[in-house]
BALO-875855 format. One record per residue (C-alpha): residue number from 1; residue in three letters; chain; x, y, z. Coordinates in steps of 0.05 Angstrom, whole numbers. Example, Ala and Ser with C-alpha at 12.3 -4.5 7.8 and 13.67 -1.06 7.14 Angstrom:
! BALO-875855
+-----+------+-------+--------+--------+--------+
!  nr ! rest ! kette !     c1 !     c2 !     c3 !
+-----+------+-------+--------+--------+--------+
!   1 !  ala !     A !    246 !    -90 !    156 !
!   2 !  ser !     A !    273 !    -21 !    143 !
+-----+------+-------+--------+--------+--------+
This chain:
! BALO-875855
+-----+------+-------+--------+--------+--------+
!  nr ! rest ! kette !     c1 !     c2 !     c3 !
+-----+------+-------+--------+--------+--------+
!   1 !  met !     A !   -894 !   1471 !    832 !
!   2 !  gln !     A !   -858 !   1540 !    800 !
!   3 !  cys !     A !   -808 !   1550 !    862 !
!   4 !  phe !     A !   -777 !   1490 !    901 !
!   5 !  ala !     A !   -727 !   1487 !    957 !
!   6 !  ala !     A !   -695 !   1430 !    993 !
!   7 !  ser !     A !   -644 !   1427 !   1045 !
!   8 !  phe !     A !   -593 !   1379 !   1085 !
!   9 !  phe !     A !   -554 !   1385 !   1142 !
!  10 !  ser !     A !   -494 !   1338 !   1174 !
!  11 !  leu !     A !   -448 !   1328 !   1234 !
!  12 !  asp !     A !   -400 !   1276 !   1199 !
!  13 !  pro !     A !   -333 !   1297 !   1205 !
!  14 !  asp !     A !   -305 !   1275 !   1135 !
!  15 !  ser !     A !   -316 !   1342 !   1095 !
!  16 !  ser !     A !   -307 !   1297 !   1028 !
!  17 !  asp !     A !   -363 !   1257 !   1046 !
!  18 !  val !     A !   -409 !   1307 !   1074 !
!  19 !  gly !     A !   -391 !   1344 !   1007 !
!  20 !  ser !     A !   -420 !   1283 !    966 !
!  21 !  leu !     A !   -483 !   1266 !   1010 !
!  22 !  ala !     A !   -497 !   1341 !   1007 !
!  23 !  ala !     A !   -507 !   1347 !    936 !
!  24 !  glu !     A !   -541 !   1273 !    922 !
!  25 !  ser !     A !   -583 !   1277 !    978 !
!  26 !  leu !     A !   -616 !   1352 !    944 !
!  27 !  gln !     A !   -614 !   1317 !    880 !
!  28 !  arg !     A !   -659 !   1269 !    906 !
!  29 !  gln !     A !   -704 !   1313 !    943 !
!  30 !  phe !     A !   -703 !   1351 !    872 !
!  31 !  gly !     A !   -730 !   1288 !    840 !
!  32 !  ala !     A !   -758 !   1325 !    772 !
!  33 !  glu !     A !   -750 !   1396 !    796 !
!  34 !  arg !     A !   -690 !   1439 !    767 !
!  35 !  leu !     A !   -642 !   1459 !    814 !
!  36 !  arg !     A !   -610 !   1520 !    797 !
!  37 !  ala !     A !   -568 !   1539 !    866 !
!  38 !  val !     A !   -536 !   1511 !    928 !
!  39 !  ile !     A !   -516 !   1555 !    988 !
!  40 !  val !     A !   -476 !   1521 !   1040 !
!  41 !  tyr !     A !   -456 !   1534 !   1109 !
!  42 !  ala !     A !   -400 !   1507 !   1138 !
!  43 !  thr !     A !   -358 !   1510 !   1209 !
!  44 !  met !     A !   -286 !   1527 !   1202 !
!  45 !  asn !     A !   -267 !   1461 !   1233 !
!  46 !  his !     A !   -291 !   1430 !   1162 !
!  47 !  asp !     A !   -235 !   1418 !   1106 !
!  48 !  his !     A !   -272 !   1471 !   1059 !
!  49 !  pro !     A !   -238 !   1456 !    991 !
!  50 !  glu !     A !   -248 !   1381 !   1002 !
!  51 !  leu !     A !   -325 !   1399 !   1016 !
!  52 !  leu !     A !   -336 !   1444 !    973 !
!  53 !  gly !     A !   -296 !   1402 !    910 !
!  54 !  ala !     A !   -344 !   1345 !    924 !
!  55 !  leu !     A !   -409 !   1381 !    926 !
!  56 !  arg !     A !   -379 !   1420 !    865 !
!  57 !  ala !     A !   -368 !   1347 !    832 !
!  58 !  lys !     A !   -438 !   1313 !    840 !
!  59 !  leu !     A !   -477 !   1379 !    826 !
!  60 !  pro !     A !   -494 !   1394 !    749 !
!  61 !  lys !     A !   -443 !   1447 !    719 !
!  62 !  asp !     A !   -498 !   1497 !    710 !
!  63 !  val !     A !   -526 !   1493 !    791 !
!  64 !  leu !     A !   -493 !   1559 !    814 !
!  65 !  leu !     A !   -454 !   1544 !    884 !
!  66 !  leu !     A !   -430 !   1593 !    946 !
!  67 !  gly !     A !   -439 !   1596 !   1014 !
!  68 !  ser !     A !   -404 !   1619 !   1076 !
!  69 !  ser !     A !   -366 !   1597 !   1132 !
!  70 !  val !     A !   -405 !   1602 !   1195 !
!  71 !  gln !     A !   -405 !   1593 !   1268 !
!  72 !  gly !     A !   -466 !   1546 !   1275 !
!  73 !  val !     A !   -524 !   1518 !   1233 !
!  74 !  val !     A !   -598 !   1511 !   1231 !
!  75 !  arg !     A !   -631 !   1468 !   1188 !
!  76 !  asp !     A !   -711 !   1449 !   1196 !
!  77 !  gly !     A !   -708 !   1417 !   1273 !
!  78 !  glu !     A !   -635 !   1410 !   1272 !
!  79 !  leu !     A !   -587 !   1465 !   1302 !
!  80 !  ala !     A !   -509 !   1459 !   1321 !
!  81 !  glu !     A !   -447 !   1508 !   1334 !
!  82 !  glu !     A !   -399 !   1465 !   1362 !
!  83 !  gly !     A !   -356 !   1409 !   1316 !
!  84 !  met !     A !   -358 !   1397 !   1244 !
!  85 !  val !     A !   -424 !   1423 !   1228 !
!  86 !  met !     A !   -451 !   1435 !   1152 !
!  87 !  gly !     A !   -515 !   1453 !   1123 !
!  88 !  ala !     A !   -544 !   1474 !   1049 !
!  89 !  ile !     A !   -600 !   1489 !   1019 !
!  90 !  gly !     A !   -616 !   1479 !    942 !
!  91 !  leu !     A !   -664 !   1531 !    907 !
!  92 !  gly !     A !   -699 !   1521 !    850 !
!  93 !  gly !     A !   -749 !   1504 !    803 !
!  94 !  glu !     A !   -775 !   1518 !    725 !
!  95 !  ala !     A !   -798 !   1593 !    744 !
!  96 !  leu !     A !   -745 !   1606 !    793 !
!  97 !  his !     A !   -682 !   1651 !    757 !
!  98 !  cys !     A !   -616 !   1660 !    795 !
!  99 !  ala !     A !   -547 !   1698 !    786 !
! 100 !  ala !     A !   -487 !   1699 !    829 !
! 101 !  ala !     A !   -433 !   1752 !    828 !
! 102 !  leu !     A !   -371 !   1760 !    867 !
! 103 !  glu !     A !   -325 !   1817 !    886 !
! 104 !  arg !     A !   -249 !   1814 !    925 !
! 105 !  glu !     A !   -216 !   1851 !    972 !
! 106 !  ile !     A !   -273 !   1891 !    989 !
! 107 !  gln !     A !   -242 !   1934 !   1044 !
! 108 !  val !     A !   -213 !   1966 !    986 !
! 109 !  gln !     A !   -270 !   2023 !    950 !
! 110 !  pro !     A !   -326 !   1982 !    983 !
! 111 !  phe !     A !   -371 !   2029 !    946 !
! 112 !  glu !     A !   -345 !   2011 !    879 !
! 113 !  lys !     A !   -341 !   1939 !    898 !
! 114 !  gly !     A !   -415 !   1943 !    919 !
! 115 !  arg !     A !   -443 !   1981 !    853 !
! 116 !  ala !     A !   -402 !   1932 !    808 !
! 117 !  leu !     A !   -436 !   1872 !    851 !
! 118 !  gly !     A !   -499 !   1895 !    836 !
! 119 !  lys !     A !   -489 !   1908 !    766 !
! 120 !  lys !     A !   -474 !   1839 !    753 !
! 121 !  leu !     A !   -532 !   1807 !    788 !
! 122 !  lys !     A !   -573 !   1846 !    759 !
! 123 !  gly !     A !   -542 !   1842 !    693 !
! 124 !  asp !     A !   -547 !   1766 !    688 !
! 125 !  leu !     A !   -607 !   1756 !    712 !
! 126 !  gly !     A !   -638 !   1807 !    661 !
! 127 !  val !     A !   -685 !   1837 !    709 !
! 128 !  glu !     A !   -692 !   1871 !    779 !
! 129 !  pro !     A !   -684 !   1818 !    828 !
! 130 !  thr !     A !   -740 !   1802 !    879 !
! 131 !  leu !     A !   -694 !   1777 !    932 !
! 132 !  val !     A !   -609 !   1784 !    945 !
! 133 !  ile !     A !   -570 !   1750 !    989 !
! 134 !  met !     A !   -503 !   1766 !   1006 !
! 135 !  tyr !     A !   -436 !   1745 !   1044 !
! 136 !  tyr !     A !   -383 !   1778 !   1067 !
! 137 !  asp !     A !   -319 !   1774 !   1110 !
! 138 !  pro !     A !   -333 !   1811 !   1177 !
! 139 !  leu !     A !   -246 !   1815 !   1186 !
! 140 !  ser !     A !   -236 !   1850 !   1121 !
! 141 !  gly !     A !   -238 !   1917 !   1159 !
! 142 !  val !     A !   -297 !   1941 !   1107 !
! 143 !  asp !     A !   -346 !   1989 !   1124 !
! 144 !  val !     A !   -411 !   1940 !   1106 !
! 145 !  glu !     A !   -456 !   2009 !   1105 !
! 146 !  thr !     A !   -414 !   2033 !   1044 !
! 147 !  leu !     A !   -410 !   1968 !   1009 !
! 148 !  ile !     A !   -486 !   1965 !   1015 !
! 149 !  ala !     A !   -492 !   2042 !    986 !
! 150 !  gly !     A !   -452 !   2014 !    927 !
! 151 !  met !     A !   -499 !   1954 !    922 !
! 152 !  arg !     A !   -565 !   2005 !    927 !
! 153 !  thr !     A !   -540 !   2044 !    865 !
! 154 !  glu !     A !   -560 !   1987 !    820 !
! 155 !  leu !     A !   -612 !   1946 !    862 !
! 156 !  ser !     A !   -680 !   1971 !    893 !
! 157 !  cys !     A !   -700 !   1901 !    920 !
! 158 !  glu !     A !   -700 !   1862 !    981 !
! 159 !  leu !     A !   -627 !   1851 !   1012 !
! 160 !  val !     A !   -605 !   1811 !   1066 !
! 161 !  gly !     A !   -543 !   1778 !   1089 !
! 162 !  ala !     A !   -494 !   1758 !   1138 !
! 163 !  gly !     A !   -420 !   1769 !   1161 !
! 164 !  ser !     A !   -376 !   1699 !   1151 !
! 165 !  gly !     A !   -371 !   1669 !   1213 !
! 166 !  gln !     A !   -317 !   1631 !   1263 !
! 167 !  pro !     A !   -319 !   1594 !   1330 !
! 168 !  trp !     A !   -337 !   1646 !   1377 !
! 169 !  gly !     A !   -277 !   1678 !   1413 !
! 170 !  thr !     A !   -228 !   1716 !   1390 !
! 171 !  pro !     A !   -230 !   1738 !   1313 !
! 172 !  leu !     A !   -181 !   1700 !   1269 !
! 173 !  glu !     A !   -207 !   1677 !   1195 !
! 174 !  thr !     A !   -278 !   1669 !   1169 !
! 175 !  ala !     A !   -278 !   1645 !   1095 !
! 176 !  gln !     A !   -326 !   1655 !   1033 !
! 177 !  phe !     A !   -348 !   1599 !    981 !
! 178 !  trp !     A !   -348 !   1612 !    913 !
! 179 !  gly !     A !   -354 !   1545 !    866 !
! 180 !  ser !     A !   -305 !   1502 !    897 !
! 181 !  glu !     A !   -257 !   1566 !    919 !
! 182 !  val !     A !   -251 !   1588 !    987 !
! 183 !  leu !     A !   -232 !   1667 !    998 !
! 184 !  ser !     A !   -229 !   1715 !   1046 !
! 185 !  his !     A !   -237 !   1789 !   1044 !
! 186 !  ala !     A !   -289 !   1774 !    990 !
! 187 !  val !     A !   -369 !   1793 !    976 !
! 188 !  leu !     A !   -411 !   1751 !    941 !
! 189 !  ala !     A !   -483 !   1737 !    925 !
! 190 !  val !     A !   -541 !   1712 !    898 !
! 191 !  ala !     A !   -606 !   1737 !    864 !
! 192 !  leu !     A !   -667 !   1711 !    859 !
! 193 !  ser !     A !   -732 !   1727 !    811 !
! 194 !  gly !     A !   -790 !   1688 !    802 !
! 195 !  pro !     A !   -869 !   1675 !    814 !
! 196 !  phe !     A !   -856 !   1688 !    896 !
! 197 !  ala !     A !   -856 !   1741 !    937 !
! 198 !  thr !     A !   -818 !   1750 !   1014 !
! 199 !  glu !     A !   -835 !   1771 !   1077 !
! 200 !  val !     A !   -781 !   1795 !   1123 !
! 201 !  gly !     A !   -772 !   1799 !   1199 !
! 202 !  ile !     A !   -721 !   1827 !   1239 !
! 203 !  cys !     A !   -717 !   1828 !   1318 !
! 204 !  his !     A !   -660 !   1853 !   1365 !
! 205 !  gly !     A !   -675 !   1835 !   1437 !
! 206 !  thr !     A !   -640 !   1894 !   1475 !
! 207 !  ala !     A !   -670 !   1950 !   1521 !
! 208 !  pro !     A !   -643 !   2029 !   1508 !
! 209 !  thr !     A !   -614 !   2045 !   1574 !
! 210 !  gly !     A !   -641 !   2117 !   1553 !
! 211 !  leu !     A !   -582 !   2158 !   1561 !
! 212 !  ser !     A !   -578 !   2191 !   1486 !
! 213 !  ser !     A !   -510 !   2215 !   1466 !
! 214 !  val !     A !   -478 !   2248 !   1401 !
! 215 !  val !     A !   -420 !   2222 !   1366 !
! 216 !  thr !     A !   -363 !   2281 !   1367 !
! 217 !  lys !     A !   -308 !   2254 !   1328 !
! 218 !  ala !     A !   -302 !   2189 !   1280 !
! 219 !  glu !     A !   -252 !   2161 !   1233 !
! 220 !  gly !     A !   -266 !   2111 !   1189 !
! 221 !  asn !     A !   -297 !   2052 !   1229 !
! 222 !  gln !     A !   -275 !   2080 !   1288 !
! 223 !  val !     A !   -315 !   2128 !   1345 !
! 224 !  leu !     A !   -267 !   2165 !   1375 !
! 225 !  glu !     A !   -307 !   2217 !   1426 !
! 226 !  ile !     A !   -379 !   2222 !   1441 !
! 227 !  asp !     A !   -401 !   2271 !   1471 !
! 228 !  gly !     A !   -327 !   2306 !   1472 !
! 229 !  arg !     A !   -305 !   2252 !   1510 !
! 230 !  pro !     A !   -258 !   2186 !   1489 !
! 231 !  ala !     A !   -311 !   2133 !   1466 !
! 232 !  ala !     A !   -282 !   2078 !   1519 !
! 233 !  glu !     A !   -296 !   2127 !   1579 !
! 234 !  ile !     A !   -371 !   2139 !   1561 !
! 235 !  trp !     A !   -376 !   2065 !   1549 !
! 236 !  arg !     A !   -341 !   2044 !   1617 !
! 237 !  glu !     A !   -377 !   2095 !   1653 !
! 238 !  val !     A !   -444 !   2078 !   1629 !
! 239 !  thr !     A !   -436 !   2004 !   1632 !
! 240 !  gly !     A !   -397 !   2002 !   1690 !
! 241 !  cys !     A !   -338 !   1955 !   1667 !
! 242 !  lys !     A !   -268 !   1955 !   1686 !
! 243 !  ala !     A !   -214 !   1973 !   1641 !
! 244 !  ser !     A !   -188 !   1909 !   1636 !
! 245 !  asp !     A !   -255 !   1882 !   1622 !
! 246 !  leu !     A !   -253 !   1925 !   1561 !
! 247 !  leu !     A !   -228 !   1877 !   1517 !
! 248 !  gln !     A !   -262 !   1811 !   1538 !
! 249 !  gln !     A !   -314 !   1783 !   1486 !
! 250 !  ser !     A !   -367 !   1762 !   1538 !
! 251 !  his !     A !   -372 !   1843 !   1556 !
! 252 !  phe !     A !   -386 !   1860 !   1482 !
! 253 !  ala !     A !   -444 !   1804 !   1477 !
! 254 !  thr !     A !   -476 !   1841 !   1534 !
! 255 !  trp !     A !   -481 !   1912 !   1513 !
! 256 !  ala !     A !   -492 !   1942 !   1450 !
! 257 !  val !     A !   -502 !   2012 !   1404 !
! 258 !  gly !     A !   -567 !   2031 !   1389 !
! 259 !  ile !     A !   -555 !   2084 !   1324 !
! 260 !  glu !     A !   -606 !   2124 !   1298 !
! 261 !  arg !     A !   -622 !   2121 !   1227 !
! 262 !  arg !     A !   -684 !   2167 !   1192 !
! 263 !  ser !     A !   -713 !   2151 !   1133 !
! 264 !  ile !     A !   -776 !   2195 !   1089 !
! 265 !  val !     A !   -822 !   2144 !   1064 !
! 266 !  lys !     A !   -868 !   2159 !   1012 !
! 267 !  gly !     A !   -941 !   2141 !   1030 !
! 268 !  thr !     A !  -1014 !   2154 !   1000 !
! 269 !  asp !     A !  -1019 !   2215 !   1046 !
! 270 !  gly !     A !   -956 !   2245 !   1027 !
! 271 !  glu !     A !   -888 !   2235 !   1059 !
! 272 !  arg !     A !   -875 !   2219 !   1127 !
! 273 !  glu !     A !   -804 !   2213 !   1175 !
! 274 !  leu !     A !   -794 !   2142 !   1210 !
! 275 !  thr !     A !   -743 !   2141 !   1264 !
! 276 !  gly !     A !   -709 !   2074 !   1283 !
! 277 !  arg !     A !   -640 !   2043 !   1308 !
! 278 !  val !     A !   -594 !   2000 !   1287 !
! 279 !  ile !     A !   -558 !   1957 !   1339 !
! 280 !  arg !     A !   -482 !   1952 !   1332 !
! 281 !  gly !     A !   -429 !   1914 !   1367 !
! 282 !  ala !     A !   -366 !   1938 !   1394 !
! 283 !  phe !     A !   -316 !   1896 !   1353 !
! 284 !  gly !     A !   -259 !   1917 !   1405 !
! 285 !  phe !     A !   -227 !   1982 !   1439 !
! 286 !  asn !     A !   -162 !   2023 !   1416 !
! 287 !  thr !     A !   -132 !   2024 !   1490 !
! 288 !  glu !     A !    -86 !   2085 !   1461 !
! 289 !  thr !     A !   -137 !   2127 !   1437 !
! 290 !  gly !     A !   -203 !   2104 !   1473 !
! 291 !  ala !     A !   -237 !   2090 !   1407 !
! 292 !  met !     A !   -291 !   2046 !   1402 !
! 293 !  ile !     A !   -282 !   1997 !   1328 !
! 294 !  leu !     A !   -343 !   1976 !   1296 !
! 295 !  gln !     A !   -364 !   1949 !   1220 !
! 296 !  ala !     A !   -383 !   2004 !   1192 !
! 297 !  ala !     A !   -370 !   2079 !   1195 !
! 298 !  val !     A !   -419 !   2124 !   1246 !
! 299 !  pro !     A !   -419 !   2195 !   1220 !
! 300 !  val !     A !   -399 !   2259 !   1269 !
! 301 !  gly !     A !   -470 !   2284 !   1292 !
! 302 !  thr !     A !   -506 !   2220 !   1292 !
! 303 !  arg !     A !   -549 !   2205 !   1353 !
! 304 !  ile !     A !   -535 !   2139 !   1399 !
! 305 !  met !     A !   -548 !   2106 !   1458 !
! 306 !  leu !     A !   -525 !   2044 !   1490 !
! 307 !  his !     A !   -569 !   1985 !   1502 !
! 308 !  his !     A !   -559 !   1930 !   1553 !
! 309 !  arg !     A !   -580 !   1858 !   1523 !
! 310 !  thr !     A !   -617 !   1812 !   1570 !
! 311 !  val !     A !   -642 !   1731 !   1552 !
! 312 !  glu !     A !   -716 !   1753 !   1566 !
! 313 !  asp !     A !   -705 !   1804 !   1521 !
! 314 !  val !     A !   -677 !   1764 !   1462 !
! 315 !  leu !     A !   -732 !   1718 !   1471 !
! 316 !  asn !     A !   -786 !   1764 !   1475 !
! 317 !  gly !     A !   -760 !   1794 !   1413 !
! 318 !  thr !     A !   -757 !   1725 !   1367 !
! 319 !  ile !     A !   -834 !   1714 !   1395 !
! 320 !  ala !     A !   -854 !   1782 !   1374 !
! 321 !  met !     A !   -824 !   1772 !   1311 !
! 322 !  gly !     A !   -857 !   1709 !   1292 !
! 323 !  thr !     A !   -923 !   1730 !   1311 !
! 324 !  glu !     A !   -920 !   1794 !   1271 !
! 325 !  leu !     A !   -892 !   1748 !   1204 !
! 326 !  ala !     A !   -943 !   1697 !   1220 !
! 327 !  gly !     A !  -1005 !   1742 !   1213 !
! 328 !  arg !     A !   -971 !   1767 !   1147 !
! 329 !  leu !     A !   -967 !   1703 !   1109 !
! 330 !  his !     A !  -1045 !   1691 !   1111 !
! 331 !  asp !     A !  -1053 !   1618 !   1069 !
! 332 !  arg !     A !   -993 !   1636 !   1023 !
! 333 !  arg !     A !   -947 !   1575 !   1024 !
! 334 !  pro !     A !   -876 !   1585 !   1048 !
! 335 !  trp !     A !   -822 !   1545 !    998 !
! 336 !  ala !     A !   -771 !   1561 !   1041 !
! 337 !  val !     A !   -740 !   1595 !   1108 !
! 338 !  leu !     A !   -674 !   1633 !   1111 !
! 339 !  gly !     A !   -649 !   1662 !   1176 !
! 340 !  phe !     A !   -590 !   1701 !   1191 !
! 341 !  glu !     A !   -578 !   1703 !   1269 !
! 342 !  cys !     A !   -518 !   1749 !   1305 !
! 343 !  ala !     A !   -470 !   1695 !   1330 !
! 344 !  ala !     A !   -469 !   1736 !   1399 !
! 345 !  arg !     A !   -545 !   1710 !   1418 !
! 346 !  thr !     A !   -545 !   1646 !   1408 !
! 347 !  phe !     A !   -498 !   1590 !   1445 !
! 348 !  pro !     A !   -457 !   1646 !   1474 !
! 349 !  phe !     A !   -519 !   1688 !   1504 !
! 350 !  leu !     A !   -580 !   1645 !   1507 !
! 351 !  gly !     A !   -540 !   1579 !   1516 !
! 352 !  pro !     A !   -550 !   1517 !   1471 !
! 353 !  asn !     A !   -622 !   1499 !   1506 !
! 354 !  lys !     A !   -658 !   1562 !   1498 !
! 355 !  thr !     A !   -624 !   1572 !   1425 !
! 356 !  arg !     A !   -655 !   1514 !   1410 !
! 357 !  glu !     A !   -726 !   1523 !   1443 !
! 358 !  glu !     A !   -722 !   1597 !   1404 !
! 359 !  his !     A !   -716 !   1555 !   1339 !
! 360 !  glu !     A !   -772 !   1510 !   1358 !
! 361 !  gly !     A !   -817 !   1560 !   1367 !
! 362 !  leu !     A !   -806 !   1610 !   1309 !
! 363 !  arg !     A !   -812 !   1543 !   1262 !
! 364 !  arg !     A !   -878 !   1525 !   1286 !
! 365 !  met !     A !   -907 !   1598 !   1284 !
! 366 !  ile !     A !   -880 !   1617 !   1217 !
! 367 !  ala !     A !   -868 !   1551 !   1173 !
! 368 !  pro !     A !   -866 !   1484 !   1202 !
! 369 !  asp !     A !   -858 !   1441 !   1138 !
! 370 !  ala !     A !   -818 !   1492 !   1096 !
! 371 !  pro !     A !   -743 !   1482 !   1080 !
! 372 !  trp !     A !   -709 !   1515 !   1131 !
! 373 !  leu !     A !   -635 !   1545 !   1131 !
! 374 !  gly !     A !   -601 !   1592 !   1179 !
! 375 !  leu !     A !   -531 !   1604 !   1204 !
! 376 !  met !     A !   -505 !   1642 !   1261 !
! 377 !  ala !     A !   -465 !   1708 !   1228 !
! 378 !  trp !     A !   -416 !   1756 !   1256 !
! 379 !  gly !     A !   -457 !   1812 !   1231 !
! 380 !  glu !     A !   -530 !   1828 !   1201 !
! 381 !  ile !     A !   -555 !   1857 !   1141 !
! 382 !  gly !     A !   -637 !   1878 !   1142 !
! 383 !  pro !     A !   -686 !   1917 !   1137 !
! 384 !  cys !     A !   -690 !   1986 !   1176 !
! 385 !  val !     A !   -743 !   2045 !   1172 !
! 386 !  gly !     A !   -754 !   2026 !   1097 !
! 387 !  gln !     A !   -674 !   2015 !   1074 !
! 388 !  thr !     A !   -628 !   1972 !   1083 !
! 389 !  ala !     A !   -581 !   1972 !   1140 !
! 390 !  phe !     A !   -520 !   1932 !   1174 !
! 391 !  his !     A !   -532 !   1904 !   1245 !
! 392 !  asn !     A !   -506 !   1861 !   1304 !
! 393 !  tyr !     A !   -541 !   1821 !   1355 !
! 394 !  thr !     A !   -599 !   1829 !   1312 !
! 395 !  tyr !     A !   -644 !   1763 !   1273 !
! 396 !  pro !     A !   -667 !   1780 !   1200 !
! 397 !  leu !     A !   -709 !   1719 !   1178 !
! 398 !  val !     A !   -738 !   1721 !   1108 !
! 399 !  val !     A !   -796 !   1685 !   1090 !
! 400 !  leu !     A !   -811 !   1654 !   1008 !
! 401 !  val !     A !   -874 !   1656 !    997 !
! 402 !  asp !     A !   -907 !   1635 !    929 !
! 403 !  ala !     A !   -940 !   1700 !    891 !
! 404 !  pro !     A !  -1013 !   1705 !    892 !
! 405 !  pro !     A !  -1041 !   1688 !    829 !
! 406 !  glu !     A !  -1053 !   1746 !    768 !
! 407 !  ser !     A !  -1121 !   1771 !    774 !
+-----+------+-------+--------+--------+--------+
């Protein structure tokens, strides 16, 4: 078998035991197949140094180990967001090649850090990757779009990823995992190449209000004015929220910002312009200036539209994504699935039961037998009109399939 994957999931409260069991389980499932890389997710309740140390001690030294703290984990038919949750996926096979890279303090010179990350991945791999998966600290203050732009100077492959997570609530701390090291303010990534292809789906689950506006004043990751008025004033006017609700996280989970993106795409009949929207969530408001705080800058002149989220829209969006992805797979074998679902979509919005129904239905449609690992993320990276974009309230899903045989 050219490419192989295996997954692991645990609710065990002993971090050291979980790390050891994960390493043993993955190696047992791989058998004679070569294990190349392990991606690990764990909630903030875990003792991350103990968990990673136990994993690292029982894995071969040449196996890459990296990952992220998360709000929750999805693995095959299992899913949890509360308590001590850990999930991992092993990737390998004789024909799969992997490289990993790390950059620290990403809020400082994010473009340069992104370019250095992409350069190292490509250099260590020796070829253009087929897929790059990245994890970053969403609480570092980094402009994620600038970080992605830096990576794009070196990489043209499919690029997906997520912001590290924590328990739902006031943002406090997230962690990125690099070997047995636990970091913050970091970005890390793994690049894959080999005889496989990727099929990427994405869904949002929001409904536009129909009221289009223009960003007229912005500074860094803050939108100061929309249509010449304080952003908070426009937000309150459209959403109907009270001033006292402006900083409530439950309110942010219901409303979102649709940001217009345009892209020139080349086809057999020449160039054409595509227009789409990335969905962003407000990370907060500056009560003194009325600025809306985001995870990425929005340039002055950008057209935006507030979006409202409903459970029906979210679930219908997931079904549409699954149907479209399943149609693209044809008879190719999915050998791994990686999900990066926004943490504000799942238990805090859909609730546990509907979140499980969403996952079970999606898995049945796409890859009921393939190893599957997903996380509940605090920021998502996926496609938008032919480009890589930073999203919120979004669900990018990557299916790794066997490449068609050469003719």
